NUMIKOL-505581 format. One line per field, with one value per atom (N, C-alpha, C, O): atom name; x, y, z; residue in three letters; residue number from 1. Coordinates in steps of 0.2 Angstrom, whole numbers, plus 5000, padded with zeros to 4 digits. Example, Ala and Ser with C-alpha at 12.3 -4.5 7.8 and 13.67 -1.06 7.14 Angstrom:
// residues 2
a	N/CA/C/O/N/CA/C/O
c1	5066/5062/5066/5071/5064/5068/5064/5067
c2	4972/4978/4984/4983/4989/4995/5000/5006
c3	5039/5039/5039/5042/5035/5036/5039/5040
r	ALA/ALA/ALA/ALA/SER/SER/SER/SER
k	1/1/1/1/2/2/2/2
This chain:
// residues 170
a	N/CA/C/O/N/CA/C/O/N/CA/C/O/N/CA/C/O/N/CA/C/O/N/CA/C/O/N/CA/C/O/N/CA/C/O/N/CA/C/O/N/CA/C/O/N/CA/C/O/N/CA/C/O/N/CA/C/O/N/CA/C/O/N/CA/C/O/N/CA/C/O/N/CA/C/O/N/CA/C/O/N/CA/C/O/N/CA/C/O/N/CA/C/O/N/CA/C/O/N/CA/C/O/N/CA/C/O/N/CA/C/O/N/CA/C/O/N/CA/C/O/N/CA/C/O/N/CA/C/O/N/CA/C/O/N/CA/C/O/N/CA/C/O/N/CA/C/O/N/CA/C/O/N/CA/C/O/N/CA/C/O/N/CA/C/O/N/CA/C/O/N/CA/C/O/N/CA/C/O/N/CA/C/O/N/CA/C/O/N/CA/C/O/N/CA/C/O/N/CA/C/O/N/CA/C/O/N/CA/C/O/N/CA/C/O/N/CA/C/O/N/CA/C/O/N/CA/C/O/N/CA/C/O/N/CA/C/O/N/CA/C/O/N/CA/C/O/N/CA/C/O/N/CA/C/O/N/CA/C/O/N/CA/C/O/N/CA/C/O/N/CA/C/O/N/CA/C/O/N/CA/C/O/N/CA/C/O/N/CA/C/O/N/CA/C/O/N/CA/C/O/N/CA/C/O/N/CA/C/O/N/CA/C/O/N/CA/C/O/N/CA/C/O/N/CA/C/O/N/CA/C/O/N/CA/C/O/N/CA/C/O/N/CA/C/O/N/CA/C/O/N/CA/C/O/N/CA/C/O/N/CA/C/O/N/CA/C/O/N/CA/C/O/N/CA/C/O/N/CA/C/O/N/CA/C/O/N/CA/C/O/N/CA/C/O/N/CA/C/O/N/CA/C/O/N/CA/C/O/N/CA/C/O/N/CA/C/O/N/CA/C/O/N/CA/C/O/N/CA/C/O/N/CA/C/O/N/CA/C/O/N/CA/C/O/N/CA/C/O/N/CA/C/O/N/CA/C/O/N/CA/C/O/N/CA/C/O/N/CA/C/O/N/CA/C/O/N/CA/C/O/N/CA/C/O/N/CA/C/O/N/CA/C/O/N/CA/C/O/N/CA/C/O/N/CA/C/O/N/CA/C/O/N/CA/C/O/N/CA/C/O/N/CA/C/O/N/CA/C/O/N/CA/C/O/N/CA/C/O/N/CA/C/O/N/CA/C/O/N/CA/C/O/N/CA/C/O/N/CA/C/O/N/CA/C/O/N/CA/C/O/N/CA/C/O/N/CA/C/O/N/CA/C/O/N/CA/C/O/N/CA/C/O/N/CA/C/O/N/CA/C/O/N/CA/C/O/N/CA/C/O/N/CA/C/O/N/CA/C/O/N/CA/C/O/N/CA/C/O/N/CA/C/O/N/CA/C/O/N/CA/C/O/N/CA/C/O/N/CA/C/O/N/CA/C/O/N/CA/C/O/N/CA/C/O/N/CA/C/O/N/CA/C/O/N/CA/C/O/N/CA/C/O/N/CA/C/O/N/CA/C/O/N/CA/C/O/N/CA/C/O/N/CA/C/O/N/CA/C/O/N/CA/C/O/N/CA/C/O/N/CA/C/O/N/CA/C/O/N/CA/C/O/N/CA/C/O/N/CA/C/O/N/CA/C/O/N/CA/C/O/N/CA/C/O/N/CA/C/O/N/CA/C/O
c1	5335/5336/5339/5339/5341/5345/5338/5336/5336/5332/5332/5328/5339/5342/5351/5354/5353/5359/5363/5362/5368/5369/5377/5379/5379/5388/5386/5382/5390/5388/5385/5383/5384/5384/5375/5371/5373/5365/5361/5362/5354/5351/5343/5341/5341/5334/5329/5324/5330/5326/5328/5325/5335/5337/5334/5332/5332/5329/5321/5318/5318/5312/5311/5306/5315/5314/5316/5312/5320/5322/5317/5315/5313/5307/5300/5297/5301/5295/5296/5292/5301/5305/5304/5303/5305/5308/5315/5317/5320/5326/5330/5327/5338/5343/5347/5347/5350/5355/5362/5364/5365/5373/5378/5377/5382/5388/5393/5394/5398/5404/5409/5409/5412/5417/5415/5418/5408/5406/5406/5406/5406/5405/5399/5394/5399/5391/5385/5385/5380/5374/5374/5378/5370/5367/5364/5362/5365/5360/5352/5348/5350/5343/5341/5337/5347/5345/5344/5338/5351/5351/5346/5344/5342/5336/5331/5327/5329/5324/5325/5321/5330/5332/5330/5328/5331/5330/5322/5318/5320/5310/5307/5301/5310/5307/5310/5308/5315/5319/5321/5320/5325/5329/5338/5341/5340/5346/5352/5352/5356/5362/5367/5369/5371/5377/5382/5382/5389/5392/5399/5401/5404/5409/5414/5413/5420/5428/5428/5426/5429/5432/5426/5421/5428/5423/5420/5414/5425/5424/5420/5417/5420/5415/5409/5404/5406/5401/5398/5393/5403/5401/5396/5390/5403/5398/5393/5389/5393/5386/5379/5374/5380/5373/5374/5369/5380/5376/5374/5370/5376/5373/5366/5362/5363/5358/5352/5347/5356/5351/5350/5345/5354/5353/5347/5342/5348/5342/5335/5331/5333/5330/5326/5320/5330/5330/5326/5328/5320/5316/5323/5328/5320/5325/5322/5317/5330/5329/5332/5337/5327/5327/5334/5336/5339/5344/5345/5345/5345/5343/5352/5356/5354/5359/5360/5358/5362/5363/5367/5372/5364/5369/5370/5376/5366/5370/5365/5359/5367/5363/5363/5368/5357/5358/5355/5350/5357/5353/5348/5350/5343/5338/5340/5340/5343/5345/5338/5338/5335/5330/5325/5326/5320/5312/5310/5308/5310/5307/5301/5300/5296/5288/5287/5288/5287/5286/5279/5275/5278/5273/5269/5273/5262/5258/5261/5262/5263/5266/5260/5263/5254/5250/5254/5253/5258/5260/5267/5270/5269/5276/5281/5280/5287/5292/5299/5299/5303/5309/5315/5317/5317/5323/5330/5333/5331/5338/5342/5340/5348/5351/5357/5359/5362/5367/5370/5368/5375/5374/5381/5385/5379/5383/5387/5393/5385/5389/5386/5380/5390/5390/5386/5387/5382/5380/5372/5368/5370/5361/5361/5366/5355/5355/5347/5342/5345/5338/5333/5327/5337/5334/5334/5332/5335/5336/5328/5324/5328/5322/5325/5330/5319/5321/5318/5312/5321/5319/5321/5327/5315/5314/5313/5309/5320/5322/5320/5323/5316/5314/5315/5313/5318/5321/5322/5320/5325/5327/5323/5324/5318/5310/5310/5312/5308/5307/5300/5295/5299/5292/5290/5284/5295/5290/5297/5303/5293/5299/5295/5291/5297/5295/5301/5306/5298/5303/5305/5302/5311/5313/5310/5310/5308/5304/5310/5310/5314/5321/5326/5325/5333/5338/5342/5345/5342/5347/5350/5349/5357/5361/5364/5366/5362/5363/5357/5358/5352/5346/5347/5342/5352/5354/5353/5358/5348/5345/5354/5358/5354/5361/5358/5352/5363/5362/5365/5363/5370/5371/5377/5382/5375/5378/5380/5377/5388/5393/5393/5390/5397/5397/5399/5404/5397/5400/5396/5397/5393/5390/5380/5376/5380/5373/5367/5367/5363/5358/5351/5350/5344/5340/5335/5335/5330/5326/5320/5316/5318/5309/5308/5309/5304/5298/5293/5290/5291/5285/5281/5283/5275/5268/5271/5270/5274/5279/5280/5285/5276/5277/5279/5282/5279/5281/5286/5287/5292/5298/5301/5298/5305/5306/5312/5316/5315/5323/5324/5320/5330/5333/5332/5335/5326/5326/5332/5337/5332/5339/5335/5330/5337/5334/5339/5345/5337/5342/5341/5335/5345/5344/5347/5353/5342/5342/5342/5338/5347/5343/5342/5345/5335/5334/5337/5336/5339/5338/5336/5337/5334/5332/5339/5342/5340/5348/5345/5349
c2	5316/5312/5306/5302/5304/5298/5295/5297/5288/5285/5281/5280/5277/5273/5273/5274/5272/5269/5266/5268/5262/5256/5252/5254/5249/5247/5239/5235/5238/5230/5232/5238/5225/5225/5226/5224/5228/5228/5222/5217/5224/5217/5219/5223/5211/5213/5218/5222/5219/5225/5232/5237/5231/5237/5239/5245/5234/5234/5235/5237/5233/5235/5242/5245/5245/5253/5256/5261/5255/5259/5258/5262/5253/5253/5258/5261/5256/5260/5269/5272/5271/5276/5280/5286/5275/5277/5280/5285/5275/5278/5273/5269/5274/5270/5267/5270/5262/5262/5261/5258/5266/5268/5264/5267/5259/5256/5260/5263/5258/5261/5253/5251/5251/5248/5241/5238/5239/5232/5229/5230/5221/5216/5216/5217/5213/5213/5211/5205/5213/5210/5203/5202/5199/5191/5192/5197/5186/5185/5184/5185/5182/5184/5193/5196/5195/5203/5206/5208/5206/5208/5205/5209/5198/5197/5201/5203/5203/5206/5214/5217/5216/5223/5225/5231/5218/5221/5218/5219/5214/5215/5220/5222/5224/5230/5236/5241/5236/5242/5246/5252/5243/5248/5246/5241/5253/5255/5251/5254/5247/5246/5249/5247/5253/5255/5256/5261/5250/5252/5255/5253/5262/5263/5262/5261/5262/5261/5268/5268/5273/5278/5284/5286/5286/5291/5296/5297/5300/5304/5305/5310/5300/5297/5295/5298/5292/5291/5298/5300/5304/5312/5313/5314/5312/5316/5313/5316/5307/5303/5305/5306/5305/5308/5315/5318/5320/5328/5328/5332/5323/5323/5321/5322/5316/5314/5320/5322/5322/5328/5334/5338/5334/5342/5340/5343/5333/5330/5331/5332/5332/5334/5339/5340/5342/5353/5355/5353/5358/5361/5364/5365/5366/5371/5377/5379/5381/5387/5391/5390/5396/5404/5407/5410/5405/5410/5415/5414/5423/5428/5432/5433/5433/5436/5442/5442/5448/5455/5454/5452/5456/5456/5462/5464/5466/5474/5479/5478/5486/5488/5498/5501/5500/5505/5512/5511/5517/5523/5527/5530/5528/5530/5539/5543/5540/5548/5553/5559/5551/5552/5548/5542/5551/5545/5550/5555/5544/5546/5544/5538/5546/5546/5542/5546/5536/5533/5536/5534/5539/5542/5534/5529/5535/5530/5523/5519/5522/5515/5516/5517/5515/5516/5520/5518/5523/5526/5523/5525/5519/5516/5521/5527/5519/5525/5520/5514/5524/5520/5525/5530/5522/5524/5523/5518/5531/5533/5530/5532/5527/5524/5525/5528/5524/5523/5518/5518/5512/5506/5509/5512/5505/5510/5503/5504/5498/5493/5484/5483/5480/5474/5476/5482/5471/5471/5472/5472/5474/5472/5468/5468/5464/5459/5459/5460/5459/5459/5452/5453/5446/5441/5440/5434/5446/5446/5449/5451/5448/5450/5457/5458/5463/5470/5471/5469/5476/5479/5483/5485/5488/5497/5496/5493/5500/5502/5510/5514/5513/5521/5521/5516/5525/5528/5522/5521/5518/5511/5505/5501/5506/5502/5499/5503/5492/5489/5490/5487/5495/5496/5492/5492/5488/5485/5480/5482/5474/5469/5464/5460/5465/5460/5461/5463/5458/5456/5465/5471/5464/5468/5469/5463/5472/5473/5477/5474/5480/5481/5484/5488/5482/5484/5487/5483/5494/5496/5501/5505/5502/5507/5509/5506/5515/5520/5517/5516/5517/5513/5506/5504/5503/5498/5490/5489/5487/5482/5478/5478/5476/5473/5468/5468/5464/5459/5460/5457/5464/5468/5473/5473/5478/5482/5483/5482/5485/5484/5491/5496/5490/5496/5501/5500/5508/5513/5516/5521/5512/5513/5517/5515/5521/5521/5516/5514/5517/5512/5514/5518/5513/5512/5505/5500/5506/5502/5502/5505/5496/5498/5490/5485/5493/5485/5485/5490/5479/5476/5478/5479/5480/5482/5485/5483/5491/5497/5505/5507/5507/5513/5519/5523/5520/5524/5525/5526/5524/5524/5531/5536/5533/5540/5541/5536/5547/5549/5548/5549/5546/5544/5537/5535/5534/5526/5521/5523/5515/5511/5506/5503/5504/5496/5491/5491/5487/5480/5475/5473/5471/5466/5460/5460/5455/5450/5444/5443/5437/5431/5427/5427/5424/5419/5411/5409/5407/5399/5396/5397/5391/5385/5381/5378/5383/5378/5373/5369
c3	5290/5298/5298/5293/5304/5306/5310/5315/5306/5309/5315/5320/5314/5320/5318/5312/5324/5322/5328/5334/5326/5331/5326/5320/5329/5327/5323/5325/5319/5315/5310/5309/5306/5299/5300/5304/5294/5294/5293/5290/5299/5301/5297/5293/5299/5294/5299/5296/5306/5309/5307/5307/5304/5300/5295/5294/5290/5286/5285/5280/5292/5292/5294/5291/5298/5299/5292/5290/5289/5284/5278/5274/5279/5274/5275/5272/5284/5285/5284/5281/5286/5288/5277/5276/5273/5266/5266/5263/5272/5272/5267/5263/5268/5266/5271/5277/5270/5276/5273/5268/5278/5277/5282/5288/5281/5286/5284/5279/5288/5288/5290/5296/5285/5286/5290/5294/5286/5289/5284/5278/5287/5281/5278/5281/5272/5268/5272/5276/5273/5276/5273/5268/5277/5276/5269/5266/5268/5261/5263/5258/5268/5270/5271/5269/5274/5274/5269/5268/5264/5256/5252/5248/5255/5251/5253/5249/5259/5262/5259/5256/5259/5256/5250/5247/5246/5238/5238/5234/5244/5242/5245/5244/5250/5252/5248/5249/5243/5241/5244/5243/5249/5254/5252/5253/5249/5248/5252/5257/5253/5258/5254/5248/5258/5256/5260/5264/5261/5264/5262/5257/5266/5264/5268/5274/5265/5266/5270/5276/5267/5267/5271/5268/5277/5280/5275/5275/5271/5270/5262/5260/5259/5255/5259/5256/5264/5266/5269/5267/5274/5274/5266/5265/5262/5254/5253/5250/5255/5251/5254/5251/5262/5266/5264/5263/5263/5262/5255/5253/5250/5244/5244/5240/5250/5249/5253/5251/5259/5262/5257/5258/5253/5248/5244/5242/5242/5238/5239/5235/5247/5249/5251/5253/5251/5250/5245/5239/5247/5240/5236/5239/5229/5226/5229/5230/5229/5229/5223/5220/5222/5216/5218/5223/5213/5214/5209/5203/5212/5209/5207/5211/5200/5200/5196/5190/5198/5193/5188/5189/5181/5175/5175/5176/5175/5173/5175/5175/5177/5177/5173/5172/5172/5167/5172/5176/5171/5173/5167/5162/5170/5164/5163/5168/5156/5157/5152/5154/5149/5146/5145/5145/5143/5142/5134/5133/5130/5124/5123/5124/5120/5118/5110/5106/5109/5102/5100/5103/5095/5090/5088/5087/5088/5086/5088/5084/5094/5098/5103/5109/5103/5112/5117/5123/5117/5121/5123/5128/5119/5121/5122/5120/5128/5126/5127/5128/5126/5125/5130/5128/5135/5141/5138/5136/5136/5136/5140/5146/5142/5147/5146/5140/5151/5151/5154/5160/5154/5156/5161/5159/5168/5174/5175/5177/5175/5177/5174/5174/5172/5170/5162/5160/5159/5154/5153/5158/5148/5147/5142/5138/5142/5138/5135/5140/5130/5129/5132/5134/5132/5134/5143/5146/5147/5153/5155/5151/5161/5165/5169/5173/5167/5170/5175/5175/5181/5185/5185/5183/5186/5187/5193/5197/5195/5202/5203/5199/5207/5208/5214/5217/5218/5226/5230/5236/5226/5230/5231/5235/5226/5227/5220/5216/5220/5213/5211/5214/5205/5203/5199/5197/5196/5189/5188/5187/5187/5184/5178/5179/5173/5167/5161/5163/5154/5149/5146/5147/5143/5139/5133/5130/5130/5122/5117/5112/5118/5115/5117/5122/5114/5117/5110/5106/5109/5104/5105/5109/5102/5102/5094/5089/5095/5089/5083/5077/5086/5082/5080/5078/5081/5079/5084/5088/5083/5088/5088/5084/5096/5098/5101/5102/5104/5111/5116/5122/5116/5125/5123/5119/5128/5128/5135/5140/5134/5140/5144/5143/5148/5154/5152/5149/5152/5151/5143/5141/5140/5134/5135/5139/5130/5130/5125/5119/5128/5125/5126/5131/5123/5122/5123/5119/5130/5131/5131/5135/5126/5129/5131/5128/5137/5142/5139/5136/5139/5139/5144/5149/5141/5147/5152/5158/5151/5156/5153/5149/5155/5151/5154/5151/5162/5166/5168/5174/5164/5165/5167/5163/5171/5173/5173/5174/5172/5171/5179/5183/5180/5185/5190/5195/5186/5187/5185/5181/5188/5187/5183/5186/5178/5176/5176/5175/5178/5183/5178/5177/5173/5171/5175/5177/5176/5181/5178/5173/5181/5179/5185/5190/5183/5188/5187/5182/5192/5191/5198/5204/5195/5200/5203/5199/5210/5214/5218/5221
r	ARG/ARG/ARG/ARG/VAL/VAL/VAL/VAL/VAL/VAL/VAL/VAL/HIS/HIS/HIS/HIS/SER/SER/SER/SER/GLU/GLU/GLU/GLU/ILE/ILE/ILE/ILE/GLY/GLY/GLY/GLY/PRO/PRO/PRO/PRO/ALA/ALA/ALA/ALA/SER/SER/SER/SER/GLU/GLU/GLU/GLU/GLY/GLY/GLY/GLY/ASP/ASP/ASP/ASP/VAL/VAL/VAL/VAL/LEU/LEU/LEU/LEU/ARG/ARG/ARG/ARG/ALA/ALA/ALA/ALA/SER/SER/SER/SER/ALA/ALA/ALA/ALA/ALA/ALA/ALA/ALA/GLY/GLY/GLY/GLY/ALA/ALA/ALA/ALA/ALA/ALA/ALA/ALA/ILE/ILE/ILE/ILE/VAL/VAL/VAL/VAL/THR/THR/THR/THR/PHE/PHE/PHE/PHE/ASN/ASN/ASN/ASN/CYS/CYS/CYS/CYS/ARG/ARG/ARG/ARG/PRO/PRO/PRO/PRO/PRO/PRO/PRO/PRO/SER/SER/SER/SER/ALA/ALA/ALA/ALA/ALA/ALA/ALA/ALA/VAL/VAL/VAL/VAL/ALA/ALA/ALA/ALA/LYS/LYS/LYS/LYS/GLU/GLU/GLU/GLU/ALA/ALA/ALA/ALA/ARG/ARG/ARG/ARG/ALA/ALA/ALA/ALA/LYS/LYS/LYS/LYS/ALA/ALA/ALA/ALA/VAL/VAL/VAL/VAL/GLU/GLU/GLU/GLU/VAL/VAL/VAL/VAL/ALA/ALA/ALA/ALA/ASP/ASP/ASP/ASP/PHE/PHE/PHE/PHE/LYS/LYS/LYS/LYS/VAL/VAL/VAL/VAL/ILE/ILE/ILE/ILE/TYR/TYR/TYR/TYR/SER/SER/SER/SER/LEU/LEU/LEU/LEU/LEU/LEU/LEU/LEU/ASP/ASP/ASP/ASP/GLU/GLU/GLU/GLU/VAL/VAL/VAL/VAL/GLU/GLU/GLU/GLU/ARG/ARG/ARG/ARG/ARG/ARG/ARG/ARG/MET/MET/MET/MET/LEU/LEU/LEU/LEU/ALA/ALA/ALA/ALA/LEU/LEU/LEU/LEU/LEU/LEU/LEU/LEU/PRO/PRO/PRO/PRO/PRO/PRO/PRO/PRO/VAL/VAL/VAL/VAL/GLU/GLU/GLU/GLU/GLU/GLU/GLU/GLU/VAL/VAL/VAL/VAL/SER/SER/SER/SER/CYS/CYS/CYS/CYS/LEU/LEU/LEU/LEU/GLY/GLY/GLY/GLY/GLU/GLU/GLU/GLU/ALA/ALA/ALA/ALA/LYS/LYS/LYS/LYS/VAL/VAL/VAL/VAL/LEU/LEU/LEU/LEU/GLN/GLN/GLN/GLN/VAL/VAL/VAL/VAL/PHE/PHE/PHE/PHE/GLU/GLU/GLU/GLU/MET/MET/MET/MET/LYS/LYS/LYS/LYS/GLY/GLY/GLY/GLY/ALA/ALA/ALA/ALA/ASN/ASN/ASN/ASN/GLY/GLY/GLY/GLY/ALA/ALA/ALA/ALA/VAL/VAL/VAL/VAL/ILE/ILE/ILE/ILE/ALA/ALA/ALA/ALA/GLY/GLY/GLY/GLY/CYS/CYS/CYS/CYS/LYS/LYS/LYS/LYS/VAL/VAL/VAL/VAL/THR/THR/THR/THR/SER/SER/SER/SER/GLY/GLY/GLY/GLY/VAL/VAL/VAL/VAL/MET/MET/MET/MET/GLN/GLN/GLN/GLN/PRO/PRO/PRO/PRO/THR/THR/THR/THR/SER/SER/SER/SER/ILE/ILE/ILE/ILE/VAL/VAL/VAL/VAL/GLU/GLU/GLU/GLU/VAL/VAL/VAL/VAL/VAL/VAL/VAL/VAL/ARG/ARG/ARG/ARG/ASP/ASP/ASP/ASP/GLY/GLY/GLY/GLY/GLU/GLU/GLU/GLU/VAL/VAL/VAL/VAL/VAL/VAL/VAL/VAL/HIS/HIS/HIS/HIS/GLU/GLU/GLU/GLU/GLY/GLY/GLY/GLY/ALA/ALA/ALA/ALA/MET/MET/MET/MET/ALA/ALA/ALA/ALA/SER/SER/SER/SER/LEU/LEU/LEU/LEU/ARG/ARG/ARG/ARG/GLN/GLN/GLN/GLN/ASN/ASN/ASN/ASN/LYS/LYS/LYS/LYS/ASN/ASN/ASN/ASN/ILE/ILE/ILE/ILE/VAL/VAL/VAL/VAL/LYS/LYS/LYS/LYS/THR/THR/THR/THR/VAL/VAL/VAL/VAL/ALA/ALA/ALA/ALA/ALA/ALA/ALA/ALA/GLY/GLY/GLY/GLY/ALA/ALA/ALA/ALA/GLU/GLU/GLU/GLU/CYS/CYS/CYS/CYS/GLY/GLY/GLY/GLY/VAL/VAL/VAL/VAL/GLY/GLY/GLY/GLY/LEU/LEU/LEU/LEU/GLU/GLU/GLU/GLU/GLU/GLU/GLU/GLU/PHE/PHE/PHE/PHE/ASN/ASN/ASN/ASN/GLU/GLU/GLU/GLU/VAL/VAL/VAL/VAL/GLN/GLN/GLN/GLN/VAL/VAL/VAL/VAL/GLY/GLY/GLY/GLY/ASP/ASP/ASP/ASP/VAL/VAL/VAL/VAL/LEU/LEU/LEU/LEU/ARG/ARG/ARG/ARG/CYS/CYS/CYS/CYS/ILE/ILE/ILE/ILE/SER/SER/SER/SER/ARG/ARG/ARG/ARG/ARG/ARG/ARG/ARG/MET/MET/MET/MET/VAL/VAL/VAL/VAL
k	1/1/1/1/2/2/2/2/3/3/3/3/4/4/4/4/5/5/5/5/6/6/6/6/7/7/7/7/8/8/8/8/9/9/9/9/10/10/10/10/11/11/11/11/12/12/12/12/13/13/13/13/14/14/14/14/15/15/15/15/16/16/16/16/17/17/17/17/18/18/18/18/19/19/19/19/20/20/20/20/21/21/21/21/22/22/22/22/23/23/23/23/24/24/24/24/25/25/25/25/26/26/26/26/27/27/27/27/28/28/28/28/29/29/29/29/30/30/30/30/31/31/31/31/32/32/32/32/33/33/33/33/34/34/34/34/35/35/35/35/36/36/36/36/37/37/37/37/38/38/38/38/39/39/39/39/40/40/40/40/41/41/41/41/42/42/42/42/43/43/43/43/44/44/44/44/45/45/45/45/46/46/46/46/47/47/47/47/48/48/48/48/49/49/49/49/50/50/50/50/51/51/51/51/52/52/52/52/53/53/53/53/54/54/54/54/55/55/55/55/56/56/56/56/57/57/57/57/58/58/58/58/59/59/59/59/60/60/60/60/61/61/61/61/62/62/62/62/63/63/63/63/64/64/64/64/65/65/65/65/66/66/66/66/67/67/67/67/68/68/68/68/69/69/69/69/70/70/70/70/71/71/71/71/72/72/72/72/73/73/73/73/74/74/74/74/75/75/75/75/76/76/76/76/77/77/77/77/78/78/78/78/79/79/79/79/80/80/80/80/81/81/81/81/82/82/82/82/83/83/83/83/84/84/84/84/85/85/85/85/86/86/86/86/87/87/87/87/88/88/88/88/89/89/89/89/90/90/90/90/91/91/91/91/92/92/92/92/93/93/93/93/94/94/94/94/95/95/95/95/96/96/96/96/97/97/97/97/98/98/98/98/99/99/99/99/100/100/100/100/101/101/101/101/102/102/102/102/103/103/103/103/104/104/104/104/105/105/105/105/106/106/106/106/107/107/107/107/108/108/108/108/109/109/109/109/110/110/110/110/111/111/111/111/112/112/112/112/113/113/113/113/114/114/114/114/115/115/115/115/116/116/116/116/117/117/117/117/118/118/118/118/119/119/119/119/120/120/120/120/121/121/121/121/122/122/122/122/123/123/123/123/124/124/124/124/125/125/125/125/126/126/126/126/127/127/127/127/128/128/128/128/129/129/129/129/130/130/130/130/131/131/131/131/132/132/132/132/133/133/133/133/134/134/134/134/135/135/135/135/136/136/136/136/137/137/137/137/138/138/138/138/139/139/139/139/140/140/140/140/141/141/141/141/142/142/142/142/143/143/143/143/144/144/144/144/145/145/145/145/146/146/146/146/147/147/147/147/148/148/148/148/149/149/149/149/150/150/150/150/151/151/151/151/152/152/152/152/153/153/153/153/154/154/154/154/155/155/155/155/156/156/156/156/157/157/157/157/158/158/158/158/159/159/159/159/160/160/160/160/161/161/161/161/162/162/162/162/163/163/163/163/164/164/164/164/165/165/165/165/166/166/166/166/167/167/167/167/168/168/168/168/169/169/169/169/170/170/170/170
């Protein structure tokens, strides 16, 4: 937010206001502050920045404002696969493997997997395994079939959609 605005170079009053608000002083096309103002700004740890190009000033203000915003989680879908068949693993504590066909993007074992049933996410978790023709693989592209094992989720059903997602803070 803007604490104060006026024309002319930065003054000692500006430094005191900026110090109290925890703000910086931004000027456009002004002469440098006097020695007393510069000394006061250093003593109060207030940054005084002058810009000669208005676009540079606007970019700097935008950068500072964006830095104040809390980080936002960005979720992107890497790929989707439709469950065609479910295979129960013998002697594996009821574990199941979802026989899938990748419908879009890629499936990757390092991704987070959402299990979508009737348009609702019923589970989100890690992938335990990704196999193609009994071989462990790192990716499976659209159009190919694969077997997907999920950690801590054995209720996969035929018709479910497995969605590989990536999350990052921006």
